[in-house]
All heavy atoms as an XYZ file, in Angstrom:
827
protein
N     -16.425     18.084     14.677
C     -16.442     18.577     16.087
C     -17.795     18.354     16.677
O     -18.826     18.666     16.024
C     -16.027     19.979     16.277
C     -16.130     20.511     17.594
S     -15.501     22.221     17.861
C     -16.917     23.167     17.261
N     -17.886     17.705     17.842
C     -19.165     17.459     18.477
C     -19.109     17.927     19.977
O     -18.046     17.745     20.650
C     -19.423     15.865     18.520
O     -19.442     15.471     17.169
C     -20.783     15.655     19.154
N     -20.173     18.555     20.463
C     -20.267     19.045     21.773
C     -21.465     18.426     22.441
O     -22.492     18.337     21.783
C     -20.415     20.583     21.743
C     -20.467     21.238     23.114
O     -19.629     21.072     23.937
N     -21.642     21.845     23.357
N     -21.338     18.035     23.787
C     -22.461     17.466     24.460
C     -22.624     18.468     25.706
O     -21.601     18.724     26.485
C     -22.188     16.117     24.949
C     -23.331     15.650     25.823
C     -22.012     15.211     23.800
N     -23.831     18.965     25.868
C     -24.175     19.751     27.007
C     -25.304     19.085     27.807
O     -26.311     18.626     27.169
C     -24.659     21.124     26.636
O     -23.689     21.777     25.886
N     -25.190     19.091     29.084
C     -26.212     18.497     30.023
C     -26.560     19.584     31.050
O     -25.681     20.084     31.732
C     -25.821     17.281     30.680
C     -25.381     16.201     29.546
C     -26.870     16.736     31.561
C     -24.772     14.921     30.156
N     -27.824     19.943     31.193
C     -28.373     20.861     32.110
C     -29.446     20.179     32.967
O     -30.344     19.682     32.388
C     -28.855     22.131     31.348
C     -29.538     23.105     32.258
C     -28.597     23.864     33.133
C     -30.384     24.158     31.381
N     -29.315     20.386     34.253
C     -30.395     19.890     35.164
C     -31.062     21.107     35.753
O     -30.397     22.100     36.110
C     -29.793     19.130     36.336
C     -29.187     17.751     35.967
C     -27.841     17.623     35.710
C     -30.060     16.640     35.672
C     -27.326     16.395     35.281
C     -29.512     15.470     35.242
C     -28.148     15.331     35.071
N     -32.448     21.122     35.720
C     -33.175     22.190     36.209
C     -34.195     21.749     37.148
O     -34.948     20.830     36.856
C     -33.735     23.067     35.099
C     -34.455     24.260     35.520
C     -34.988     25.037     34.358
O     -34.715     24.669     33.184
N     -35.669     26.109     34.626
N     -34.298     22.320     38.363
C     -35.397     21.974     39.253
C     -36.608     22.787     38.859
O     -36.594     23.992     38.644
C     -35.045     22.346     40.704
C     -36.062     21.904     41.700
C     -35.560     22.000     43.097
C     -36.565     21.734     44.062
N     -37.373     20.457     44.006
N     -37.779     22.145     38.773
C     -39.004     22.835     38.461
C     -39.860     22.564     39.697
O     -39.653     21.607     40.439
C     -39.638     22.303     37.156
C     -39.884     20.757     37.155
C     -38.926     22.741     35.997
C     -40.519     20.248     35.972
N     -40.813     23.403     39.892
C     -41.649     23.316     41.137
C     -42.401     21.974     41.064
O     -42.647     21.455     40.038
C     -42.585     24.464     41.200
O     -43.662     24.368     40.257
N     -42.771     21.517     42.209
C     -43.541     20.298     42.341
C     -44.810     20.469     41.548
O     -45.346     19.485     40.926
C     -43.779     19.907     43.755
N     -45.499     21.671     41.578
C     -46.704     21.850     40.864
C     -46.490     21.666     39.354
O     -47.292     20.989     38.742
C     -47.111     23.326     41.099
C     -48.421     23.722     40.451
C     -49.658     23.172     40.786
C     -48.334     24.568     39.363
C     -50.795     23.594     40.072
C     -49.395     24.991     38.653
C     -50.710     24.478     39.006
N     -45.512     22.331     38.803
C     -45.238     22.217     37.384
C     -44.846     20.856     36.997
O     -45.063     20.403     35.961
C     -44.304     23.245     36.855
C     -44.911     24.616     36.738
C     -44.474     25.675     37.553
C     -45.957     24.875     35.839
C     -45.039     27.017     37.474
C     -46.549     26.095     35.690
C     -46.075     27.142     36.612
O     -46.606     28.376     36.440
N     -44.078     20.133     37.877
C     -43.598     18.795     37.651
C     -44.770     17.827     37.486
O     -44.629     16.840     36.645
N     -45.838     18.039     38.105
C     -47.055     17.267     37.935
C     -47.864     17.540     36.710
O     -48.641     16.748     36.265
C     -47.974     17.209     39.187
O     -48.418     18.515     39.402
C     -47.131     16.786     40.475
N     -47.710     18.797     36.207
C     -48.569     19.219     35.137
C     -47.854     19.073     33.713
O     -48.465     18.839     32.679
C     -48.939     20.606     35.285
C     -49.843     20.984     36.497
C     -50.144     22.529     36.618
C     -51.216     20.157     36.402
N     -46.574     19.258     33.693
C     -45.840     19.273     32.507
C     -45.439     17.860     31.961
O     -45.162     16.948     32.811
C     -44.579     20.162     32.614
C     -44.712     21.581     32.815
C     -43.351     22.239     33.136
C     -45.359     22.270     31.669
N     -45.444     17.706     30.697
C     -44.924     16.517     30.082
C     -43.604     16.873     29.350
O     -43.369     18.043     29.141
C     -45.893     15.935     29.115
O     -46.024     16.892     27.938
C     -47.225     15.728     29.724
N     -42.844     15.881     28.956
C     -41.622     16.126     28.205
C     -41.992     16.937     26.963
O     -41.185     17.827     26.534
C     -40.900     14.833     27.903
C     -40.310     14.249     29.106
C     -39.473     12.987     28.867
O     -39.553     12.466     27.688
O     -38.979     12.408     29.782
N     -43.089     16.570     26.336
C     -43.562     17.246     25.053
C     -43.835     18.654     25.300
O     -43.478     19.604     24.567
C     -44.707     16.527     24.491
C     -45.126     16.988     23.174
C     -46.041     16.096     22.351
O     -46.384     15.056     22.911
O     -46.343     16.461     21.238
N     -44.508     19.009     26.476
C     -44.819     20.396     26.826
C     -43.462     21.230     26.892
O     -43.384     22.407     26.464
C     -45.508     20.535     28.190
C     -46.829     19.910     28.148
O     -47.526     19.897     27.057
O     -47.317     19.492     29.219
N     -42.450     20.586     27.501
C     -41.170     21.302     27.705
C     -40.477     21.502     26.407
O     -40.009     22.632     26.098
C     -40.320     20.520     28.642
C     -40.925     20.520     30.084
C     -38.883     21.008     28.766
C     -40.304     19.474     31.023
N     -40.544     20.505     25.557
C     -39.972     20.664     24.196
C     -40.653     21.797     23.320
O     -40.093     22.603     22.765
C     -39.862     19.293     23.447
C     -39.535     19.577     21.936
C     -38.966     18.413     24.140
N     -42.077     21.774     23.445
C     -42.812     22.714     22.728
C     -42.355     24.189     23.114
O     -42.278     25.012     22.290
C     -44.299     22.510     22.847
C     -44.843     21.311     22.181
O     -44.085     20.905     21.180
O     -45.894     20.741     22.545
N     -42.290     24.359     24.450
C     -41.902     25.619     24.918
C     -40.464     26.046     24.544
O     -40.206     27.190     24.242
C     -42.006     25.673     26.567
N     -39.546     25.092     24.436
C     -38.200     25.335     24.060
C     -38.050     25.729     22.552
O     -37.227     26.450     22.193
C     -37.232     24.265     24.445
C     -36.956     24.173     25.828
O     -37.088     25.114     26.569
N     -36.709     22.939     26.383
N     -38.854     25.073     21.709
C     -38.611     25.311     20.275
C     -39.510     26.463     19.701
O     -39.303     26.789     18.542
C     -38.840     24.023     19.433
C     -40.282     23.556     19.546
C     -37.801     22.945     19.840
C     -40.564     22.346     18.610
N     -40.343     27.025     20.526
C     -41.262     28.039     20.059
C     -40.533     29.243     19.457
O     -40.822     29.733     18.438
C     -42.178     28.530     21.184
N     -39.404     29.647     20.220
C     -38.701     30.821     19.735
C     -37.342     30.469     19.112
O     -36.508     31.283     18.764
C     -38.413     31.764     20.960
C     -39.706     32.329     21.467
O     -40.694     32.598     20.665
O     -39.811     32.526     22.710
N     -37.054     29.176     19.095
C     -35.734     28.724     18.550
C     -35.442     29.191     17.156
O     -34.275     29.664     16.825
C     -35.628     27.285     18.711
C     -34.157     26.695     18.504
C     -33.197     27.256     19.505
C     -34.303     25.105     18.696
N     -36.329     29.137     16.186
C     -35.932     29.548     14.813
C     -35.514     31.031     14.760
O     -34.488     31.317     14.152
C     -37.270     29.322     13.973
C     -37.982     28.276     14.692
C     -37.684     28.515     16.203
N     -36.189     31.851     15.461
C     -35.857     33.295     15.463
C     -34.522     33.578     16.190
O     -33.691     34.304     15.706
C     -36.989     34.067     16.151
C     -36.693     35.646     16.094
C     -37.802     36.370     16.811
O     -38.914     35.973     16.849
O     -37.440     37.524     17.271
N     -34.361     32.855     17.264
C     -33.007     33.014     18.037
C     -31.909     32.614     17.204
O     -30.877     33.282     17.114
C     -33.164     32.218     19.364
C     -34.079     32.845     20.311
S     -34.318     31.984     21.937
C     -33.265     30.628     21.947
N     -31.944     31.409     16.494
C     -30.882     30.958     15.771
C     -30.661     31.845     14.522
O     -29.498     32.073     14.136
C     -31.068     29.468     15.367
C     -30.997     28.458     16.439
C     -31.398     27.034     15.921
C     -29.622     28.456     17.213
N     -31.700     32.315     13.944
C     -31.594     33.219     12.796
C     -30.866     34.497     13.169
O     -30.037     34.997     12.493
C     -32.954     33.585     12.171
N     -31.140     34.936     14.364
C     -30.431     36.188     14.869
C     -28.995     36.001     15.137
O     -28.197     36.855     15.058
C     -31.071     36.730     16.126
C     -32.424     37.376     15.974
C     -33.105     37.765     17.233
O     -32.593     37.642     18.300
N     -34.316     38.316     17.148
N     -28.522     34.732     15.402
C     -27.214     34.385     15.601
C     -26.483     34.134     14.257
O     -25.299     33.945     14.175
C     -27.060     33.136     16.416
C     -27.430     33.267     17.930
C     -27.531     31.977     18.615
C     -26.521     34.245     18.642
N     -27.219     34.136     13.146
C     -26.608     33.955     11.828
C     -26.781     32.657     11.216
O     -26.227     32.338     10.125
N     -27.687     31.720     11.686
C     -27.896     30.517     11.063
C     -28.864     30.735      9.861
O     -29.760     31.498      9.898
C     -28.695     29.630     12.059
C     -27.797     29.081     13.251
N     -27.221     27.802     13.215
C     -27.394     29.698     14.288
C     -26.531     27.604     14.282
N     -26.562     28.802     14.889
N     -28.598     29.930      8.778
C     -29.403     30.046      7.643
C     -29.774     28.631      7.290
O     -29.299     27.669      7.881
C     -28.654     30.749      6.464
O     -27.469     29.868      6.135
C     -28.224     32.091      6.737
N     -30.718     28.541      6.326
C     -31.222     27.203      5.880
C     -31.691     26.321      7.035
O     -31.392     25.151      7.205
C     -30.213     26.449      5.027
C     -29.643     27.218      3.892
O     -30.441     27.904      3.214
O     -28.437     27.190      3.663
N     -32.385     26.937      7.949
C     -32.796     26.276      9.279
C     -33.952     25.442      9.158
O     -34.942     25.830      8.505
C     -33.094     27.428     10.269
C     -33.352     27.069     11.659
C     -32.197     26.322     12.323
C     -33.704     28.298     12.538
N     -33.813     24.228      9.697
C     -34.936     23.282      9.784
C     -34.972     22.703     11.166
O     -33.910     22.280     11.704
C     -34.710     22.113      8.796
N     -36.133     22.778     11.881
C     -36.274     22.252     13.179
C     -37.539     21.455     13.204
O     -38.599     21.857     12.752
C     -36.432     23.465     14.236
C     -35.211     24.286     14.231
C     -36.646     22.843     15.574
C     -35.331     25.611     15.164
N     -37.456     20.251     13.915
C     -38.630     19.433     14.056
C     -38.565     18.695     15.338
O     -37.560     18.346     15.802
C     -38.681     18.405     12.819
C     -37.579     17.472     12.834
C     -37.684     16.375     11.696
O     -38.596     16.473     10.885
O     -36.808     15.552     11.565
N     -39.839     18.642     15.875
C     -39.957     17.819     17.039
C     -39.807     16.364     16.636
O     -40.279     16.019     15.612
C     -41.428     18.058     17.728
C     -41.502     17.497     19.030
C     -42.756     17.877     19.777
C     -43.856     18.310     19.076
N     -45.079     18.594     19.961
N     -39.233     15.559     17.478
C     -38.900     14.222     17.190
C     -38.848     13.391     18.348
O     -38.631     13.833     19.467
C     -37.578     14.236     16.431
N     -39.005     12.097     18.162
C     -38.786     11.087     19.199
C     -37.274     10.693     19.039
O     -36.915     10.274     17.983
C     -39.673      9.842     18.969
O     -40.963     10.292     19.033
C     -39.387      8.782     20.055
N     -36.577     10.927     20.122
C     -35.094     10.731     20.037
C     -34.724      9.654     21.022
O     -35.150      9.743     22.207
C     -34.392     12.068     20.234
C     -34.765     13.080     19.193
C     -32.923     11.848     20.341
C     -34.148     14.402     19.375
N     -33.813      8.772     20.669
C     -33.384      7.687     21.517
C     -32.182      8.278     22.322
O     -31.216      8.785     21.750
C     -32.926      6.509     20.755
C     -32.416      5.407     21.676
C     -32.206      4.142     20.880
N     -33.458      3.568     20.394
C     -34.297      2.838     21.151
N     -34.080      2.696     22.436
N     -35.429      2.257     20.680
N     -32.412      8.186     23.630
C     -31.289      8.474     24.667
C     -30.893      7.205     25.369
O     -31.616      6.820     26.182
C     -31.726      9.555     25.592
C     -30.655     10.057     26.660
C     -29.530     10.703     25.952
C     -31.418     10.956     27.632
N     -29.813      6.591     24.853
C     -29.481      5.275     25.438
C     -30.494      4.267     24.938
O     -30.758      4.132     23.766
N     -31.181      3.573     25.819
C     -32.187      2.660     25.574
C     -33.589      3.172     25.549
O     -34.503      2.331     25.288
C     -32.034      1.373     26.349
C     -30.701      0.654     26.241
C     -30.573     -0.574     27.058
O     -31.644     -1.075     27.577
O     -29.448     -1.143     27.139
N     -33.749      4.346     25.962
C     -35.137      4.957     26.098
C     -35.353      5.955     25.051
O     -34.463      6.650     24.526
C     -35.202      5.680     27.404
C     -35.023      4.685     28.610
O     -35.528      3.556     28.471
O     -34.388      4.998     29.635
N     -36.655      6.137     24.722
C     -37.075      7.222     23.759
C     -37.769      8.265     24.475
O     -38.510      8.112     25.443
C     -38.004      6.587     22.640
C     -37.331      5.697     21.768
C     -38.284      5.105     20.737
O     -39.404      5.246     20.814
O     -37.672      4.622     19.665
N     -37.380      9.553     24.074
C     -37.931     10.752     24.622
C     -38.293     11.715     23.595
O     -37.802     11.600     22.441
C     -36.934     11.402     25.607
C     -36.527     10.556     26.746
N     -37.273     10.548     27.966
C     -35.505      9.686     26.955
C     -36.661      9.720     28.732
N     -35.582      9.197     28.178
N     -39.214     12.640     23.857
C     -39.462     13.765     23.034
C     -38.374     14.735     23.022
O     -37.786     15.022     24.080
C     -40.875     14.409     23.468
C     -41.175     15.507     22.512
C     -41.966     13.407     23.441
N     -38.074     15.146     21.854
C     -36.937     16.192     21.744
C     -37.110     16.923     20.450
O     -38.207     16.935     19.830
N     -36.079     17.589     20.069
C     -36.077     18.173     18.643
C     -34.732     17.984     17.984
O     -33.678     17.730     18.608
C     -36.360     19.678     18.748
C     -35.245     20.490     19.330
C     -34.279     21.016     18.590
C     -35.361     20.876     20.713
C     -33.300     21.850     19.099
C     -34.421     21.700     21.203
C     -33.316     22.160     20.487
N     -34.767     18.025     16.596
C     -33.633     17.946     15.835
C     -33.638     19.188     14.983
O     -34.576     19.691     14.443
C     -33.647     16.713     14.976
N     -32.484     19.766     14.897
C     -32.272     21.038     14.126
C     -31.060     20.918     13.159
O     -30.109     20.272     13.505
C     -32.033     22.174     15.014
N     -31.192     21.502     11.981
C     -30.075     21.547     11.154
C     -30.032     22.986     10.460
O     -31.122     23.590     10.366
C     -30.112     20.442     10.074
O     -31.299     20.630      9.247
N     -28.861     23.409     10.212
C     -28.786     24.777      9.538
C     -27.356     24.861      8.969
O     -26.592     23.892      9.049
C     -29.034     25.766     10.592
O     -28.016     25.862     11.566
N     -27.159     26.042      8.393
C     -25.760     26.427      7.995
C     -25.327     27.540      8.903
O     -26.081     28.499      9.104
C     -25.758     26.834      6.512
O     -26.181     25.661      5.764
C     -24.314     27.193      6.132
N     -24.138     27.386      9.557
C     -23.650     28.452     10.427
C     -22.243     28.697     10.086
O     -21.381     27.868     10.138
C     -23.790     27.966     11.929
C     -23.290     29.029     12.883
C     -24.049     30.231     13.125
C     -22.136     28.800     13.585
C     -23.631     31.173     13.959
C     -21.773     29.798     14.537
C     -22.534     30.918     14.703
O     -22.111     31.887     15.618
N     -22.001     30.016      9.742
C     -20.625     30.499      9.360
C     -20.092     29.599      8.116
O     -19.002     29.218      8.139
C     -19.705     30.491     10.566
C     -20.196     31.428     11.605
S     -19.141     31.476     13.081
C     -17.600     31.995     12.440
N     -20.994     29.224      7.310
C     -20.578     28.408      6.119
C     -20.453     26.931      6.385
O     -20.137     26.199      5.375
N     -20.680     26.429      7.640
C     -20.565     25.064      7.944
C     -21.884     24.409      8.250
O     -22.754     25.042      8.839
C     -19.670     24.937      9.136
C     -18.216     25.424      9.061
C     -17.523     25.341     10.466
C     -17.539     24.566      8.032
N     -22.025     23.173      7.905
C     -23.280     22.401      8.255
C     -23.316     22.269      9.730
O     -22.249     21.999     10.466
C     -23.100     21.064      7.653
C     -22.087     21.184      6.618
C     -21.176     22.270      7.055
N     -24.486     22.510     10.387
C     -24.699     22.531     11.851
C     -25.835     21.601     12.111
O     -26.899     21.688     11.489
C     -24.986     23.933     12.288
C     -25.448     24.099     13.726
C     -24.511     24.378     14.639
C     -26.783     24.051     14.097
C     -24.856     24.586     16.040
C     -27.221     24.232     15.393
C     -26.250     24.468     16.411
N     -25.613     20.663     13.139
C     -26.660     19.734     13.509
C     -26.796     19.792     15.000
O     -25.808     19.885     15.682
C     -26.321     18.308     13.099
C     -26.049     18.265     11.603
C     -24.833     18.310     11.151
C     -27.144     18.061     10.720
C     -24.564     18.263      9.665
C     -26.881     18.022      9.346
C     -25.599     18.145      8.794
O     -25.373     18.122      7.516
N     -28.006     19.663     15.492
C     -28.236     19.746     16.906
C     -29.435     18.826     17.277
O     -30.458     18.892     16.525
C     -28.535     21.094     17.399
C     -28.569     21.235     18.864
C     -28.740     22.729     19.340
O     -29.730     23.335     18.989
N     -27.676     23.188     19.972
N     -29.375     18.046     18.319
C     -30.459     17.307     18.820
C     -30.526     17.558     20.271
O     -29.527     17.584     21.032
C     -30.333     15.823     18.513
N     -31.773     17.738     20.882
C     -31.915     17.984     22.265
C     -33.090     17.160     22.799
O     -34.097     17.129     22.166
C     -32.149     19.506     22.599
C     -32.346     19.715     24.073
C     -32.477     21.206     24.418
O     -31.566     21.932     24.044
N     -33.609     21.514     24.982
N     -32.853     16.485     23.879
C     -33.842     15.637     24.545
C     -34.079     16.260     25.905
O     -33.235     16.675     26.615
C     -33.295     14.230     24.679
C     -34.221     13.371     25.421
C     -32.911     13.669     23.367
N     -35.348     16.278     26.313
C     -35.728     16.629     27.737
C     -36.224     15.475     28.439
O     -37.065     14.735     27.913
C     -36.919     17.702     27.599
O     -36.536     18.823     26.872
N     -35.598     15.074     29.587
C     -35.982     13.990     30.346
C     -36.579     14.532     31.651
O     -35.908     15.138     32.464
C     -34.776     13.139     30.646
C     -35.151     11.941     31.490
C     -34.116     12.773     29.336
N     -37.804     14.310     31.895
C     -38.499     14.776     33.102
C     -38.536     13.667     34.063
O     -38.899     12.490     33.882
C     -39.910     15.137     32.696
C     -40.839     15.787     33.728
C     -40.207     17.197     34.206
C     -42.260     16.060     33.177
N     -38.098     13.939     35.416
C     -38.118     13.040     36.485
C     -38.503     13.889     37.745
O     -37.700     14.545     38.354
C     -36.699     12.415     36.571
S     -36.628     11.105     37.863
N     -39.765     13.631     38.175
C     -40.238     14.364     39.386
C     -40.222     15.830     39.195
O     -40.724     16.412     38.255
N     -39.494     16.442     40.111
C     -39.359     17.963     40.161
C     -38.173     18.448     39.367
O     -37.817     19.597     39.413
C     -39.161     18.455     41.545
C     -40.433     18.178     42.414
O     -41.462     17.770     41.872
O     -40.312     18.346     43.664
N     -37.570     17.535     38.519
C     -36.380     17.902     37.746
C     -36.581     17.612     36.334
O     -37.343     16.649     35.920
C     -35.146     17.225     38.263
C     -34.778     17.560     39.603
C     -35.241     17.024     40.768
C     -33.794     18.590     39.836
C     -34.887     17.398     42.078
C     -33.389     19.045     41.137
C     -34.034     18.395     42.164
O     -33.610     18.847     43.439
N     -35.951     18.414     35.448
C     -35.839     18.090     34.102
C     -34.332     18.125     33.659
O     -33.649     19.044     34.098
C     -36.727     19.015     33.184
C     -36.215     20.491     33.275
C     -36.718     18.614     31.753
N     -33.848     17.182     32.847
C     -32.606     17.170     32.323
C     -32.678     17.510     30.808
O     -33.457     16.963     30.142
C     -31.884     15.916     32.552
N     -31.820     18.395     30.330
C     -31.731     18.705     28.932
C     -30.342     18.181     28.437
O     -29.330     18.515     29.009
C     -31.782     20.180     28.739
C     -33.038     20.873     29.219
C     -33.132     21.493     30.409
C     -34.212     20.832     28.368
C     -34.273     22.152     30.769
C     -35.369     21.483     28.817
C     -35.402     22.069     30.047
N     -30.408     17.263     27.498
C     -29.244     16.753     26.988
C     -29.193     17.170     25.499
O     -30.092     16.895     24.748
C     -29.215     15.115     26.989
C     -27.978     14.633     26.373
C     -29.358     14.686     28.411
N     -28.112     17.948     25.156
C     -28.065     18.584     23.876
C     -26.736     18.134     23.187
O     -25.680     18.276     23.814
C     -28.118     20.057     23.994
S     -28.046     20.931     22.428
N     -26.835     17.657     21.992
C     -25.654     17.283     21.244
C     -25.595     18.279     19.986
O     -26.568     18.297     19.243
C     -25.680     15.852     20.792
C     -24.429     15.493     19.907
C     -25.681     14.862     21.971
N     -24.504     18.874     19.789
C     -24.331     19.676     18.649
C     -23.076     19.251     17.897
O     -22.056     18.910     18.486
C     -24.058     21.208     19.144
O     -25.149     21.577     19.915
C     -23.939     22.054     17.876
N     -23.237     19.146     16.580
C     -22.115     18.764     15.747
C     -22.028     19.644     14.463
O     -23.076     20.145     14.028
C     -22.178     17.260     15.341
O     -23.305     16.976     14.565
N     -20.889     19.740     13.939
C     -20.646     20.500     12.633
C     -20.122     19.447     11.693
O     -19.541     18.408     12.005
C     -19.599     21.515     12.902
C     -20.004     22.662     13.757
C     -19.872     22.673     15.054
C     -20.583     23.750     13.123
C     -20.333     23.741     15.854
C     -21.098     24.867     13.863
C     -20.885     24.841     15.184
N     -20.313     19.714     10.430
C     -19.834     18.976      9.281
C     -20.580     17.746      9.014
O     -20.978     17.440      7.858
C     -18.318     18.631      9.422
C     -17.346     19.863      9.511
C     -15.924     19.386      9.655
C     -17.500     20.884      8.414
N     -20.901     16.877     10.149
C     -21.541     15.606      9.798
C     -22.520     15.385     10.949
O     -22.189     15.738     12.132
C     -20.634     14.401      9.731
N     -23.722     14.942     10.667
C     -24.701     14.680     11.749
C     -24.411     13.417     12.490
O     -24.865     12.323     11.958
C     -26.148     14.716     11.171
C     -27.151     14.646     12.225
O     -26.893     14.592     13.373
O     -28.335     14.582     11.864
N     -23.819     13.422     13.603
C     -23.602     12.239     14.395
C     -24.380     12.321     15.764
O     -24.023     11.611     16.660
C     -22.145     12.112     14.650
C     -21.397     13.066     15.504
O     -22.145     14.156     15.767
N     -20.219     12.985     15.923
N     -25.395     13.197     15.800
C     -26.082     13.319     17.064
C     -26.784     12.085     17.533
O     -26.755     11.710     18.773
C     -27.131     14.462     16.960
O     -28.003     14.190     15.839
C     -26.489     15.793     16.711
N     -27.367     11.350     16.669
C     -27.977     10.035     17.078
C     -26.988      9.035     17.623
O     -27.255      8.358     18.701
C     -28.751      9.305     15.881
C     -29.915     10.083     15.478
O     -30.495     10.842     16.293
O     -30.395      9.896     14.317
N     -25.860      8.921     17.087
C     -24.804      8.027     17.464
C     -24.321      8.399     18.959
O     -24.073      7.576     19.817
C     -23.640      7.926     16.622
C     -23.960      7.274     15.314
C     -24.442      8.259     14.215
O     -24.628      9.473     14.563
O     -24.822      7.804     13.169
N     -24.200      9.741     19.180
C     -23.740     10.215     20.539
C     -24.727      9.937     21.582
O     -24.457      9.420     22.676
C     -23.329     11.768     20.457
C     -23.074     12.175     21.846
C     -22.084     11.903     19.495
N     -26.037     10.246     21.245
C     -27.053     10.051     22.279
C     -27.313      8.588     22.535
O     -27.709      8.271     23.686
C     -28.361     10.690     21.797
C     -28.458     12.260     21.711
C     -29.565     12.725     20.914
C     -28.359     12.801     23.094
N     -27.007      7.729     21.685
C     -27.123      6.261     21.890
C     -26.147      5.741     22.822
O     -26.343      4.684     23.425
C     -27.026      5.503     20.561
N     -25.114      6.514     23.140
C     -24.169      6.082     24.120
C     -24.411      6.262     25.553
O     -23.782      5.836     26.496
C     -22.745      6.681     23.787
C     -22.160      6.189     22.601
O     -21.890      4.944     22.468
N     -21.818      6.944     21.669
N     -25.560      7.005     25.802
C     -26.022      7.285     27.238
C     -26.709      6.119     27.776
O     -27.318      5.339     27.041
C     -26.923      8.551     27.243
C     -26.219      9.795     27.196
C     -25.825     10.267     25.910
C     -25.937     10.515     28.292
C     -25.120     11.502     25.787
C     -25.323     11.817     28.209
C     -24.942     12.203     26.981
N     -26.624      5.870     29.019
C     -27.318      4.787     29.681
C     -27.771      5.231     31.089
O     -27.095      6.074     31.742
C     -26.553      3.448     29.627
C     -25.177      3.638     30.303
C     -25.014      3.352     31.664
C     -24.077      3.976     29.659
C     -23.746      3.519     32.219
C     -22.843      4.140     30.161
C     -22.671      3.884     31.575
O     -21.486      4.016     32.106
N     -28.703      4.570     31.622
C     -29.175      4.846     33.037
C     -28.238      4.254     34.046
O     -27.626      3.233     33.837
C     -30.594      4.299     33.271
N     -28.071      5.069     35.179
C     -27.162      4.511     36.225
C     -28.067      3.879     37.262
O     -29.147      4.138     37.514
C     -26.428      5.650     36.829
C     -25.420      6.376     35.907
C     -24.774      7.591     36.589
C     -24.349      5.349     35.566
């Protein structure tokens, strides 16, 4: 089973000029290990990574764990564009197909 979530968020023009995609990822993963552990994830591994989204590479993170006895894989990419940031998150169970799913995206 694989799930894709896409979230667009408007950030202020001020922060949009100061933040990088890496800054956004760093902020997102700071508390992630504790949050996932509280939800019942075990054997948790999270790393910042360069992740391909379609034909472009972006800073993101890859996570793996065991959740409810099942292998859990997640990759999230942050794409910054002006005053907006898009979070593209792929979550899969049993097998890590996150890279293959993210490779199917392309710019319009």
